[in-house]
SERO-4910 file (N, C-alpha, C, O; in steps of 0.05 Angstrom, whole numbers):
BEGIN
 pado doro    nc1    nc2    nc3   cac1   cac2   cac3    cc1    cc2    cc3    oc1    oc2    oc3
  Met    A    -46    238   -617    -26    248   -599    -24    231   -574    -45    223   -563
  Ala    A      0    224   -565      3    207   -541     -7    222   -516     -3    246   -513
  Lys    A    -19    207   -498    -27    218   -473     -3    224   -456     18    211   -459
  Arg    A     -4    245   -440     18    254   -424     11    249   -394     -9    260   -384
  Ala    A     28    234   -380     22    227   -353     44    237   -334     67    238   -341
  Leu    A     35    245   -310     53    250   -288     49    227   -268     27    222   -259
  Val    A     71    214   -261     70    193   -240     85    204   -216    110    205   -216
  Thr    A     71    211   -195     85    219   -170     94    194   -156     81    173   -157
  Gly    A    116    196   -142    128    172   -130    138    153   -151    137    129   -148
  Gly    A    147    164   -173    154    148   -197    178    130   -195    183    114   -212
  Ala    A    194    134   -173    217    116   -169    211     93   -151    227     75   -148
  Gly    A    187     93   -139    179     73   -119    170     47   -132    169     44   -156
  Leu    A    163     29   -114    154      2   -123    131      4   -144    134     -6   -166
  Ile    A    109     16   -136     86     18   -154     90     38   -176     85     33   -199
  Gly    A    100     62   -168    103     83   -188    122     76   -211    116     83   -234
  Ser    A    143     62   -205    162     54   -227    149     34   -246    154     35   -270
  His    A    133     16   -235    120     -4   -253     97      9   -268     92      2   -291
  Val    A     83     29   -256     63     44   -272     77     58   -295     67     59   -317
  Thr    A    100     71   -289    115     85   -309    122     66   -332    118     73   -356
  Asp    A    134     43   -326    142     24   -346    119     16   -364    121     15   -388
  Leu    A     96     10   -352     72      2   -367     62     24   -385     56     19   -408
  Leu    A     61     48   -375     52     71   -391     70     76   -415     61     81   -437
  Val    A     96     74   -410    115     78   -432    111     56   -453    111     62   -477
  Arg    A    107     31   -445    102     10   -464     77     14   -480     74      6   -503
  Glu    A     57     27   -467     31     32   -480     32     57   -497     11     65   -508
  Gly    A     54     70   -499     57     93   -517     52    120   -504     50    141   -518
  Trp    A     49    121   -477     45    147   -464     72    162   -462     93    150   -462
  Lys    A     70    188   -460     93    204   -453     91    208   -422     71    217   -412
  Val    A    113    201   -408    112    200   -379    132    218   -366    156    219   -375
  Arg    A    123    232   -346    141    247   -328    139    236   -300    117    232   -290
  Cys    A    161    229   -288    162    219   -261    171    240   -241    189    255   -247
  Leu    A    158    241   -218    167    259   -197    173    242   -172    156    225   -164
  Asp    A    196    246   -160    203    231   -135    224    246   -120    242    259   -132
  Asn    A    222    245    -93    243    259    -77    264    239    -67    282    247    -52
  Leu    A    262    214    -76    281    193    -68    285    192    -38    307    195    -28
  Glu    A    262    189    -24    262    187      5    284    168     15    284    145      7
  Pro    A    302    178     32    325    161     40    316    135     54    331    115     53
  Gln    A    294    136     68    285    111     82    280     89     62    283     65     69
  Thr    A    272     96     38    266     77     17    289     74     -3    295     52    -12
  His    A    301     96    -10    322     96    -31    349    104    -17    360    125    -22
  Arg    A    359     86      0    382     92     16    407     97     -2    425    111      7
  Arg    A    408     86    -26    431     89    -43    426    109    -66    440    110    -86
  Gly    A    406    126    -62    400    146    -82    383    136   -105    368    117   -102
  Arg    A    386    149   -128    369    143   -151    373    114   -160    395    106   -166
  Pro    A    351     99   -161    353     71   -169    357     68   -199    348     84   -215
  Ala    A    370     46   -207    376     41   -235    352     35   -252    352     37   -276
  Trp    A    329     28   -239    305     20   -254    288     43   -264    268     38   -278
  Ile    A    295     68   -258    279     90   -269    280     89   -299    302     89   -311
  Asn    A    257     89   -312    255     86   -340    269    109   -356    263    132   -351
  Glu    A    287    101   -374    302    121   -389    285    136   -409    292    158   -417
  Lys    A    262    125   -416    244    138   -435    225    157   -421    209    170   -435
  Ala    A    226    159   -395    209    177   -380    226    201   -370    250    198   -364
  Glu    A    214    224   -369    227    247   -358    227    245   -327    206    238   -316
  Phe    A    249    250   -314    250    247   -285    254    274   -272    272    290   -280
  Val    A    237    280   -253    238    306   -238    244    299   -209    228    286   -195
  Tyr    A    267    307   -200    275    303   -171    263    325   -155    273    348   -155
  Ala    A    242    319   -141    228    340   -125    210    328   -104    203    304   -106
  Asp    A    204    344    -84    187    335    -62    158    343    -68    153    365    -78
  Leu    A    139    326    -62    111    332    -66    102    357    -52     83    370    -60
  Arg    A    117    365    -31    109    388    -15    120    414    -27    114    436    -17
  Asp    A    136    413    -48    148    436    -61    128    447    -81    126    436   -103
  Arg    A    114    468    -74     92    478    -91    102    486   -119     88    480   -138
  Asp    A    124    500   -121    134    509   -147    141    485   -165    136    485   -189
  Met    A    155    466   -153    163    442   -169    139    426   -177    139    415   -199
  Ile    A    119    424   -160     94    410   -168     81    423   -192     72    410   -210
  Ala    A     80    450   -191     68    465   -213     83    460   -239     71    456   -260
  Thr    A    109    459   -237    126    453   -261    121    425   -271    119    421   -295
  Ala    A    120    406   -253    116    378   -260     89    373   -274     87    355   -290
  Leu    A     69    389   -266     42    386   -277     38    399   -305     17    396   -317
  Asp    A     58    413   -314     56    428   -339     52    408   -362     67    389   -366
  Lys    A     31    414   -378     25    398   -402     19    368   -396     26    351   -412
  Ile    A      7    363   -374      0    336   -366    -30    331   -370    -47    349   -364
  Asp    A    -37    307   -379    -65    300   -382    -76    284   -358    -97    290   -348
  Val    A    -61    264   -349    -70    246   -328    -48    244   -307    -25    240   -313
  Val    A    -57    247   -281    -39    244   -259    -43    217   -246    -66    210   -238
  Phe    A    -22    201   -243    -23    176   -227     -8    182   -201     16    182   -200
  His    A    -24    188   -181    -13    199   -156     -6    176   -137    -23    166   -122
  Gln    A     19    167   -138     29    145   -122     45    154    -98     50    138    -80
  Ala    A     54    178    -97     73    187    -76     59    187    -49     37    197    -46
  Ala    A     73    176    -29     63    176     -2     85    167     17    104    154      9
  Tyr    A     83    174     42    100    165     63     85    143     76     62    147     85
  Gly    A     97    118     78     80     96     86     92     77    107    115     80    115
  Gly    A     76     58    115     85     37    134     79     44    163     65     63    170
  Tyr    A     92     28    181     89     32    210    113     47    220    127     38    238
  Met    A    117     71    210    139     88    219    130    105    242    106    110    245
  Pro    A    149    114    259    141    128    283    132    157    280    121    169    298
  Glu    A    138    169    257    131    197    253    100    201    251     86    183    242
  Ile    A     91    223    260     63    231    257     61    255    238     47    254    218
  Ala    A     75    276    245     74    301    229     82    296    200     70    308    182
  Lys    A    102    279    195    111    275    168     90    261    151     86    268    128
  Tyr    A     76    242    163     54    229    149     34    249    139     26    250    116
  Val    A     26    266    158      6    286    152     16    307    131      2    314    113
  His    A     41    315    135     53    335    117     55    325     89     48    339     70
  Val    A     66    300     86     70    289     59     44    280     46     37    289     24
  Asn    A     29    263     60      6    250     48    -18    269     46    -30    272     25
  Ser    A    -25    281     68    -49    298     69    -44    325     56    -57    333     37
  Leu    A    -25    340     68    -19    367     57     -8    366     29    -16    382     12
  Gly    A     10    347     23     21    346     -4      0    341    -25      1    354    -46
  Thr    A    -19    323    -19    -41    318    -38    -59    343    -41    -66    350    -63
  Ala    A    -66    355    -19    -83    379    -19    -70    401    -35    -83    415    -51
  Gln    A    -44    405    -31    -30    426    -46    -29    421    -76    -32    439    -92
  Met    A    -25    396    -84    -25    389   -112    -52    396   -125    -53    407   -147
  Leu    A    -74    389   -111   -100    394   -121   -105    425   -123   -118    434   -142
  Glu    A    -95    439   -103    -98    468   -103    -83    481   -127    -94    499   -139
  Val    A    -60    471   -133    -44    481   -155    -59    477   -181    -60    495   -198
  Ile    A    -70    453   -185    -85    448   -210   -108    467   -213   -113    477   -234
  Arg    A   -123    471   -191   -146    489   -192   -139    518   -196   -150    532   -213
  Glu    A   -119    527   -181   -112    556   -182   -100    563   -209   -104    585   -219
  Lys    A    -84    545   -220    -72    551   -246    -89    542   -270    -81    545   -293
  Asn    A   -112    531   -263   -131    522   -284   -117    503   -304   -120    506   -328
  Leu    A   -102    484   -294    -87    466   -311   -106    446   -324   -126    438   -312
  Pro    A   -101    439   -349   -120    422   -364   -116    392   -358   -114    375   -376
  Ile    A   -116    385   -332   -114    358   -324   -141    344   -330   -162    354   -324
  Arg    A   -139    321   -343   -164    307   -351   -172    285   -331   -195    276   -332
  Lys    A   -154    276   -314   -161    255   -295   -139    252   -274   -115    257   -280
  Ile    A   -147    243   -250   -128    236   -229   -134    208   -218   -157    203   -210
  Ile    A   -114    191   -218   -117    165   -206   -100    166   -180    -76    169   -182
  Ala    A   -112    163   -157    -98    165   -132    -94    138   -119   -112    121   -119
  Ala    A    -71    134   -107    -65    109    -93    -76    111    -65    -65    126    -48
  Ser    A    -97     96    -60   -107     93    -33    -97     66    -22    -79     55    -33
  Ser    A   -110     56     -2   -100     32     11   -122     17     26   -141     29     35
  Gln    A   -118     -9     30   -136    -24     47   -134    -15     76   -151    -22     92
  Ala    A   -113      0     82   -110     10    110   -132     30    118   -134     37    141
  Val    A   -148     38     98   -170     57    106   -193     42    120   -209     54    134
  Tyr    A   -193     15    118   -214      0    132   -206     -5    162   -182     -1    169
  Ser    A   -225    -13    178   -219    -18    206   -213    -48    209   -190    -56    211
  Glu    A   -233    -65    210   -229    -94    212   -241   -108    188   -245   -133    189
  Gly    A   -248    -93    167   -259   -106    144   -287   -117    149   -302   -107    166
  Ala    A   -294   -138    134   -320   -150    137   -318   -178    150   -298   -192    147
  Gly    A   -340   -186    164   -340   -212    177   -367   -224    174   -387   -211    168
  Glu    A   -368   -251    179   -393   -265    178   -399   -277    205   -384   -294    215
  Cys    A   -420   -267    218   -428   -276    244   -448   -299    241   -466   -298    224
  Pro    A   -446   -321    256   -465   -344    254   -493   -335    258   -512   -347    248
  Lys    A   -497   -314    275   -524   -305    282   -534   -281    265   -557   -280    257
  His    A   -515   -262    261   -524   -237    249   -515   -233    220   -520   -212    208
  Gly    A   -502   -253    208   -494   -251    180   -471   -231    176   -453   -229    193
  Leu    A   -472   -216    155   -451   -197    148   -450   -174    168   -470   -160    172
  Val    A   -426   -170    180   -423   -148    199   -396   -134    192   -378   -146    180
  Phe    A   -394   -109    202   -370    -94    198   -360    -86    226   -367    -65    237
  Pro    A   -343   -103    238   -334    -98    266   -315    -74    268   -301    -68    249
  Pro    A   -315    -61    291   -296    -40    296   -268    -52    301   -265    -76    305
  Val    A   -248    -35    302   -221    -44    308   -220    -57    335   -235    -49    354
  Arg    A   -204    -78    338   -202    -93    363   -190    -75    385   -170    -62    380
  Pro    A   -202    -73    408   -192    -56    429   -164    -65    439   -158    -89    438
  Val    A   -148    -46    447   -121    -53    457   -123    -71    481   -106    -89    484
  Glu    A   -143    -67    498   -146    -84    522   -150   -113    514   -140   -131    528
  Gln    A   -165   -118    493   -169   -145    483   -143   -157    474   -137   -180    480
  Leu    A   -128   -142    459   -103   -152    448    -82   -157    470    -66   -175    468
  Arg    A    -83   -141    491    -64   -145    513    -70   -172    527    -52   -183    539
  Arg    A    -94   -182    525   -101   -208    536    -93   -231    518    -95   -254    525
  Gly    A    -83   -224    494    -76   -245    475    -99   -256    460    -98   -278    448
  Asp    A   -122   -242    461   -145   -249    446   -144   -236    418   -149   -212    416
  Trp    A   -136   -251    398   -131   -239    372   -157   -240    354   -157   -228    333
  Gln    A   -177   -254    363   -200   -259    346   -217   -233    341   -215   -214    357
  Val    A   -232   -233    320   -250   -211    314   -278   -220    324   -287   -242    317
  His    A   -291   -203    340   -317   -210    351   -340   -194    338   -336   -171    330
  Cys    A   -363   -207    337   -386   -193    326   -393   -169    343   -394   -171    368
  Pro    A   -398   -146    331   -404   -122    347   -432   -123    360   -439   -107    377
  Leu    A   -448   -143    352   -475   -146    362   -478   -167    384   -493   -163    403
  Cys    A   -463   -189    381   -467   -210    401   -440   -221    413   -440   -238    430
  Asp    A   -418   -210    404   -392   -216    414   -382   -244    405   -361   -253    415
  Ala    A   -396   -258    388   -387   -284    378   -362   -280    360   -359   -259    347
  Ile    A   -345   -300    359   -322   -299    340   -333   -302    312   -349   -319    306
  Ile    A   -324   -284    294   -334   -284    267   -312   -292    248   -289   -290    253
  Gly    A   -321   -302    225   -303   -309    203   -299   -286    184   -316   -268    182
  Ser    A   -277   -286    170   -271   -265    151   -284   -270    124   -284   -293    114
  Val    A   -295   -249    112   -305   -250     85   -294   -226     70   -285   -207     82
  Pro    A   -294   -227     43   -284   -204     27   -297   -178     35   -321   -176     38
  Thr    A   -281   -157     37   -290   -131     45   -298   -114     21   -280   -108      4
  Pro    A   -323   -105     19   -331    -88     -3   -324    -58      2   -318    -51     24
  Glu    A   -326    -42    -19   -319    -14    -16   -338      1      2   -331     23     12
  Asn    A   -362     -9      7   -381      6     24   -377     -1     54   -393      8     70
  Ala    A   -356    -16     60   -350    -21     89   -341      5    102   -331     22     88
  Pro    A   -346      8    128   -337     32    142   -307     37    139   -291     18    140
  Val    A   -300     62    136   -272     70    133   -266     92    153   -283    103    166
  Gly    A   -240     98    155   -232    119    173   -202    118    179   -189    138    183
  Gly    A   -191     94    178   -163     91    184   -157     88    213   -166    106    229
  Glu    A   -144     67    222   -139     62    250   -109     65    257   -101     61    280
  Thr    A    -93     73    238    -65     80    242    -60    108    230    -77    118    215
  Val    A    -38    120    237    -32    146    225    -31    145    195    -41    162    181
  Tyr    A    -17    124    185    -15    120    156    -43    117    144    -50    130    124
  Gly    A    -60     99    156    -87     95    146   -103    120    146   -119    125    127
  Leu    A   -100    136    167   -115    161    169   -107    180    146   -125    193    134
  Thr    A    -81    181    140    -73    200    119    -80    189     91    -84    205     72
  Lys    A    -81    162     88    -90    152     62   -120    158     59   -129    162     36
  Met    A   -135    158     81   -163    166     79   -165    195     71   -182    202     55
  Asp    A   -147    212     82   -146    240     74   -142    242     44   -156    256     30
  Gln    A   -121    228     34   -115    230      5   -139    222    -12   -147    236    -31
  Glu    A   -151    199     -4   -174    189    -20   -197    209    -20   -208    215    -41
  Arg    A   -205    217      4   -228    235      6   -223    262     -8   -240    273    -21
  Leu    A   -198    273     -4   -191    298    -17   -194    296    -47   -206    313    -60
  Val    A   -183    275    -59   -183    272    -88   -211    268    -99   -218    281   -118
  Leu    A   -227    251    -86   -254    246    -96   -272    270    -93   -287    276   -110
  Leu    A   -270    283    -69   -287    306    -65   -279    329    -83   -297    342    -95
  Trp    A   -253    334    -86   -243    355   -104   -252    350   -133   -261    369   -147
  Gly    A   -250    325   -141   -258    318   -169   -287    325   -174   -294    335   -196
  Lys    A   -305    320   -155   -333    326   -158   -337    357   -159   -354    367   -174
  Gln    A   -322    371   -143   -325    400   -142   -317    414   -168   -331    431   -178
  Val    A   -294    405   -179   -283    419   -202   -291    405   -229   -286    416   -250
  Gly    A   -303    382   -227   -312    369   -252   -291    353   -266   -293    349   -291
  Ile    A   -269    345   -252   -248    329   -264   -251    300   -254   -253    297   -229
  Pro    A   -252    280   -271   -255    253   -262   -232    244   -244   -208    250   -250
  Thr    A   -238    231   -222   -218    221   -204   -226    193   -195   -250    186   -194
  Val    A   -206    177   -189   -210    150   -179   -191    145   -156   -168    153   -157
  Ala    A   -200    131   -135   -182    123   -113   -180     93   -112   -199     79   -107
  Leu    A   -156     83   -118   -152     54   -118   -142     45    -91   -120     53    -82
  Arg    A   -158     28    -78   -150     18    -51   -134     -8    -54   -145    -30    -56
  Tyr    A   -108     -4    -55    -90    -27    -60    -90    -46    -36    -91    -38    -13
  Ser    A    -89    -72    -42    -83    -91    -21    -52    -92    -17    -38    -75    -28
  Cys    A    -41   -111     -3    -12   -112      3      3   -117    -23      1   -139    -35
  Thr    A     17    -97    -32     31    -98    -58     60   -107    -54     73    -97    -35
  Tyr    A     69   -124    -71     97   -134    -68    108   -139    -96     93   -140   -116
  Gly    A    134   -143    -98    147   -150   -123    174   -138   -125    183   -124   -107
  Pro    A    188   -143   -147    214   -132   -152    214   -101   -149    195    -88   -157
  Arg    A    234    -90   -137    238    -62   -131    227    -53   -104    229    -30    -96
  Gln    A    214    -72    -90    205    -65    -63    230    -60    -46    248    -76    -45
  Ser    A    230    -38    -32    255    -29    -18    265    -50      1    251    -62     17
  Ile    A    292    -56     -1    305    -74     18    316    -58     42    329    -70     59
  Phe    A    311    -32     42    323    -15     63    302     -7     84    309      0    106
  Asn    A    276     -7     76    255      4     94    245    -18    112    231    -36    103
  Pro    A    251    -17    138    242    -38    156    214    -34    168    206    -49    186
  Tyr    A    200    -14    158    174     -7    169    151    -15    151    128    -13    159
  Thr    A    156    -24    127    135    -30    108    144    -51     88    167    -52     80
  Gly    A    125    -68     80    130    -89     60    138   -115     74    162   -121     76
  Val    A    119   -131     83    125   -154     99    142   -174     84    159   -187     96
  Ile    A    137   -178     58    153   -197     43    182   -188     41    201   -204     44
  Ala    A    187   -163     36    214   -152     36    228   -155     63    251   -163     65
  Ile    A    213   -149     84    225   -150    111    232   -179    118    253   -184    129
  Phe    A    213   -197    113    219   -226    119    244   -235    103    260   -250    113
  Cys    A    245   -227     78    268   -236     61    295   -225     72    314   -240     74
  Thr    A    295   -200     79    321   -189     89    328   -202    115    352   -205    121
  Arg    A    309   -209    132    315   -224    156    327   -251    150    348   -259    160
  Leu    A    314   -266    133    323   -293    126    350   -293    113    367   -310    119
  Leu    A    355   -274     96    381   -272     82    403   -264    101    427   -267     94
  Asn    A    396   -255    124    416   -250    145    415   -271    167    425   -267    189
  Asn    A    403   -294    160    401   -317    179    387   -309    205    395   -318    227
  Leu    A    366   -293    202    350   -285    225    321   -294    220    313   -295    197
  Pro    A    306   -300    241    279   -309    237    260   -286    229    263   -264    240
  Pro    A    241   -290    212    219   -271    208    204   -267    234    200   -287    249
  Val    A    196   -243    240    182   -237    265    152   -234    259    144   -218    243
  Leu    A    136   -251    273    107   -250    269     94   -235    292     99   -241    315
  Tyr    A     77   -215    286     61   -203    306     36   -220    312     29   -237    296
  Glu    A     24   -216    335      1   -232    345     10   -261    344     31   -268    355
  Asp    A     -6   -278    331      2   -307    329     10   -314    300     15   -338    295
  Gly    A     11   -295    282     19   -300    255     -3   -310    237      1   -316    214
  Glu    A    -27   -313    249    -49   -324    233    -67   -303    221    -87   -309    207
  Gln    A    -60   -278    225    -74   -257    211    -70   -259    181    -49   -268    172
  Thr    A    -90   -251    165    -88   -255    136    -88   -229    121    -99   -208    130
  Arg    A    -75   -229     98    -74   -206     80    -79   -215     51    -74   -238     44
  Asp    A    -88   -197     36    -92   -201      7    -68   -190     -7    -63   -165     -6
  Phe    A    -52   -207    -20    -27   -199    -33    -31   -195    -63    -43   -212    -76
  Ser    A    -20   -173    -73    -22   -167   -102      6   -162   -113     21   -147   -102
  Phe    A     12   -175   -136     37   -170   -149     37   -143   -162     17   -134   -173
  Val    A     59   -129   -161     61   -101   -169     53    -96   -198     41    -75   -204
  Glu    A     59   -115   -216     51   -111   -244     21   -111   -247     10    -98   -265
  Asp    A      7   -127   -231    -22   -127   -231    -33   -100   -222    -52    -89   -233
  Ile    A    -21    -89   -201    -29    -63   -191    -25    -41   -212    -41    -23   -216
  Ala    A     -2    -43   -226      3    -23   -248    -19    -26   -270    -28     -5   -280
  His    A    -27    -50   -276    -47    -54   -296    -74    -42   -287    -89    -31   -304
  Ala    A    -80    -45   -262   -104    -33   -251   -104     -2   -255   -125     10   -261
  Asn    A    -81     10   -251    -79     39   -256    -84     46   -285    -99     65   -290
  Leu    A    -73     30   -303    -78     36   -331   -107     33   -338   -118     50   -352
  Leu    A   -120     12   -328   -149      9   -334   -165     32   -323   -182     43   -337
  Ala    A   -158     41   -298   -173     63   -287   -169     89   -302   -186    106   -303
  Gly    A   -145     91   -314   -139    115   -330   -152    116   -357   -156    137   -369
  Glu    A   -160     92   -367   -171     91   -394   -201     86   -395   -212     85   -417
  Thr    A   -214     83   -373   -243     79   -372   -256    101   -355   -243    112   -337
  Asp    A   -281    107   -361   -296    126   -344   -315    112   -325   -330    125   -310
  Glu    A   -315     85   -324   -334     70   -308   -328     70   -279   -345     64   -262
  Leu    A   -303     78   -271   -296     79   -243   -295    108   -233   -288    112   -209
  Asp    A   -301    127   -249   -297    155   -242   -313    162   -217   -337    155   -214
  Gly    A   -300    176   -198   -313    185   -174   -315    164   -152   -328    169   -132
  Leu    A   -303    141   -156   -307    119   -137   -281    110   -124   -259    113   -135
  Pro    A   -284     99    -99   -262     84    -87   -264     55    -98   -286     45   -101
  Val    A   -241     43   -104   -241     17   -118   -220     -1   -105   -196      5   -105
  Asn    A   -229    -24    -94   -211    -44    -84   -194    -56   -107   -205    -62   -128
  Val    A   -169    -60   -102   -152    -74   -120   -137    -96   -105   -120    -90    -87
  Gly    A   -142   -121   -111   -129   -143    -97   -133   -169   -112   -144   -169   -134
  Ser    A   -125   -190    -99   -128   -216   -111   -155   -229   -103   -164   -247   -117
  Gly    A   -167   -219    -82   -192   -231    -72   -187   -256    -55   -205   -271    -48
  Arg    A   -161   -261    -48   -154   -284    -31   -138   -275     -7   -120   -258    -10
  Gly    A   -144   -286     16   -129   -280     40   -109   -301     46   -114   -325     43
  Thr    A    -85   -293     54    -63   -312     60    -52   -306     88    -46   -283     93
  Pro    A    -50   -326    106    -39   -321    132    -10   -312    130      6   -321    114
  Ile    A     -2   -293    148     25   -282    148     45   -304    154     67   -304    144
  Arg    A     38   -322    172     56   -345    178     62   -361    153     85   -369    148
  Gln    A     42   -365    136     46   -379    111     65   -364     92     81   -377     78
  Ile    A     63   -338     92     82   -322     76    111   -327     85    128   -331     69
  Ala    A    115   -327    111    142   -332    122    152   -359    114    175   -362    106
  Glu    A    134   -379    115    142   -406    108    148   -408     78    167   -422     70
  Gln    A    132   -396     61    137   -397     32    163   -383     25    178   -393      8
  Leu    A    169   -361     38    194   -347     32    218   -364     42    239   -365     28
  Ser    A    216   -376     65    237   -394     75    243   -416     55    266   -423     50
  Phe    A    221   -428     44    224   -450     25    237   -440     -1    254   -453    -12
  Ala    A    227   -417    -11    237   -406    -36    266   -398    -34    281   -402    -54
  Leu    A    274   -387    -11    302   -379     -8    320   -402      0    345   -400      0
  Lys    A    308   -425      7    323   -448     18    339   -441     43    361   -450     47
  Ile    A    326   -424     59    337   -417     85    316   -424    106    297   -410    110
  His    A    320   -446    119    299   -458    136    302   -449    165    315   -462    181
  Ile    A    290   -426    171    291   -414    198    262   -410    206    247   -395    192
  Ala    A    253   -421    228    226   -418    237    220   -390    245    237   -377    256
  Pro    A    196   -379    239    189   -352    247    188   -350    277    183   -369    291
  Glu    A    191   -325    287    191   -320    316    165   -306    323    157   -287    310
  Val    A    153   -316    345    129   -303    356    135   -296    385    141   -314    401
  Asn    A    134   -271    392    142   -263    418    121   -247    434    127   -233    452
  Gly    A     95   -250    425     74   -238    440     70   -208    436     59   -194    453
  Glu    A     80   -198    413     77   -170    408     55   -165    387     48   -183    372
  Phe    A     44   -141    388     22   -134    370     24   -104    365     36    -89    380
  Arg    A     10    -96    343      9    -67    336    -20    -58    337    -37    -66    321
  Pro    A    -27    -41    357    -54    -31    359    -63    -18    333    -48     -3    320
  Gly    A    -88    -23    325    -99    -11    301    -95    -29    276   -107    -23    255
  Glu    A    -79    -50    279    -75    -67    256    -98    -86    253   -107    -98    273
  Met    A   -109    -89    229   -131   -107    225   -123   -136    226   -100   -143    220
  Arg    A   -141   -153    234   -136   -182    236   -137   -195    208   -119   -210    201
  His    A   -158   -190    194   -161   -202    168   -170   -181    147   -187   -164    154
  Leu    A   -160   -182    123   -169   -164    103   -166   -178     75   -144   -181     66
  Thr    A   -188   -185     64   -189   -194     36   -207   -176     20   -229   -169     29
  Ser    A   -197   -167     -2   -212   -147    -18   -234   -160    -35   -229   -180    -48
  Asp    A   -258   -148    -33   -279   -155    -52   -273   -140    -78   -275   -115    -78
  Thr    A   -266   -154    -99   -256   -140   -123   -277   -140   -145   -271   -137   -169
  Thr    A   -303   -143   -138   -324   -144   -158   -324   -118   -175   -328   -120   -199
  Arg    A   -320    -95   -162   -322    -70   -177   -300    -68   -199   -307    -62   -222
  Ile    A   -275    -74   -192   -255    -71   -213   -255    -93   -233   -248    -90   -256
  Arg    A   -264   -117   -225   -266   -139   -244   -288   -133   -265   -288   -144   -287
  Ser    A   -307   -115   -258   -328   -109   -277   -318    -94   -301   -332    -92   -321
  Ile    A   -294    -82   -300   -282    -69   -323   -261    -86   -336   -246    -76   -353
  Gly    A   -259   -111   -328   -240   -129   -342   -214   -134   -327   -196   -147   -338
  Tyr    A   -212   -125   -302   -188   -130   -287   -186   -159   -278   -206   -170   -268
  Glu    A   -163   -171   -283   -159   -199   -275   -130   -202   -268   -112   -200   -285
  Pro    A   -123   -207   -242    -95   -211   -235    -82   -233   -251    -94   -254   -256
  Gln    A    -57   -228   -259    -43   -246   -277    -21   -263   -262    -13   -283   -272
  Val    A    -12   -253   -239     10   -266   -225      0   -276   -198     -6   -259   -181
  Asp    A     -1   -302   -194     -9   -312   -169     13   -311   -148     36   -304   -155
  Leu    A      7   -317   -123     25   -312   -101     51   -329   -104     73   -319   -100
  Ala    A     48   -354   -112     72   -371   -115     91   -360   -136    115   -359   -132
  Lys    A     80   -353   -159     97   -342   -181    109   -315   -173    132   -308   -179
  Gly    A     92   -299   -159    102   -272   -151    125   -274   -130    144   -259   -133
  Ile    A    122   -292   -111    144   -296    -92    169   -306   -105    191   -297    -99
  Ala    A    166   -324   -124    189   -334   -139    204   -312   -153    228   -310   -154
  Arg    A    188   -294   -166    200   -272   -180    213   -252   -161    234   -240   -167
  Tyr    A    201   -248   -138    213   -229   -119    239   -241   -107    259   -226   -105
  Val    A    239   -266   -101    263   -279    -90    285   -278   -110    308   -273   -103
  Glu    A    279   -283   -136    300   -281   -157    311   -253   -158    336   -249   -161
  Trp    A    294   -233   -155    303   -205   -156    320   -198   -132    342   -187   -135
  Ile    A    311   -205   -108    325   -196    -84    352   -210    -82    371   -199    -71
  Arg    A    355   -234    -93    380   -248    -93    401   -234   -111    425   -238   -108
  Ser    A    391   -218   -130    409   -203   -148    418   -177   -136    436   -164   -147
  Gln    A    408   -170   -112    415   -145    -99    440   -149    -82    445   -171    -73
  Ser    A    455   -128    -78    480   -131    -62    477   -119    -34    460   -102    -30
  Asp    A    493   -129    -16    494   -119     11    467   -116     24    458    -95     32
  Ile    A    453   -139     26    427   -139     39    431   -142     69    442   -161     79
  Arg    A    421   -122     83    424   -121    112    397   -123    126    376   -119    115
  Asp    A    399   -128    152    376   -128    169    372   -101    182    388    -94    199
  Tyr    A    352    -87    174    346    -61    186    323    -63    206    316    -44    220
  Phe    A    310    -87    207    286    -90    222    292    -90    252    276    -78    268
  Ser    A    313   -102    261    319   -105    290    319    -78    304    307    -74    324
  Glu    A    334    -59    292    336    -33    304    309    -18    302    301     -5    322
  Ala    A    295    -21    280    269     -8    277    249    -19    297    233     -3    308
  Ala    A    249    -45    301    230    -57    320    234    -45    348    214    -41    362
  Glu    A    258    -41    356    263    -29    382    253     -1    384    242      7    405
  Ile    A    256     14    363    246     42    362    215     41    365    204     58    379
  Leu    A    202     23    351    173     22    352    163     14    380    143     23    389
  Arg    A    178     -4    393    171    -11    421    173     13    439    155     19    455
  Asn    A    195     28    436    200     51    454    180     73    449    175     88    468
  Lys    A    169     75    425    150     96    419    121     88    422    103    103    417
  Gly    A    117     63    432     90     54    438     74     46    413     50     45    415
  Ile    A     87     41    391     73     32    366     70      2    366     51     -9    355
  Val    A     89    -12    379     87    -41    383     84    -46    413     98    -35    429
  His    A     64    -63    420     58    -70    447     63   -100    452     66   -115    433
  Arg    A     63   -107    477     67   -135    485     43   -145    501     32   -129    517
  Val    A     37   -170    498     15   -182    513     22   -181    543     45   -186    551
  Ala    A      2   -175    559      6   -174    588     11   -202    599     -2   -221    591
  Arg    A     31   -204    616     38   -230    628     24   -234    655     28   -255    668
***
């Protein structure tokens, strides 16, 4: 008998690719999505898999969640409100409360769920891991706002204040979340793993690195740096770099992230654990802007205006030893992934710049700061 999966957030970037992969692998799939207008400005996207059942519902709707969970074996919980958006209560309501309520429904109705794979994030870390010339491996705290206001972007050793180099961050690094989004992803992760141990249902929390690829929203100006840079360039506007643009991120192509979900769903070796999913390579954000400019053949230099976002980590590269131990191996490198994304976004119509207005909102709400002059 085919396994039956519920993919929450099934219309989104990751959820839709998880759905496609599960369908190809012979699973019966039900997708749940509320088609959040910030992400799906034009309503239901054409890429929702026709072989999957689609449920239009909000994660916070208790009755609809109970209906969606009926006769399900494995939940791939991708639904979340994300990015650097100005809301606070909505993050908590959707990500934290929505996840808690789903777990409550499963327990109260004694549903025969066999496993839950939850989408966590690298945003649960503070500043990741660093190598100090004197003290070796250290886990620095988030950089203070006062330091960033001085234009000092470096990460310093918490023991001797020396500038440290970035090294891959393992799962045992300190977590907690330094943004509202990161805090609620921490909530989701801890809730799912703790609940799983209490009720005896296997659970896994996948800490995704920066995920990109076809279907990444061209409407959401608060999340997805590759999508934001592309929409700027396609409107003949410069990509905007925070800090000095030399901060690094670990980028993962969405199909690789979907494959990680499938692996986690089919093995018991990761049960009960948080698991990094990434490429294991850090790339400077400035380099991303330059690669996109080259791929699009739109040569506009990025803009650096002395702004920064408190709580944003300087460097984050995932230590992927744990997930590689079960056979995970990324298949799409950054150059090929960018080429595929550029091909996709060029096929989209009416690409507008939503970032300019959003950036002003973030400044006014104190989410984006400027270096003191």
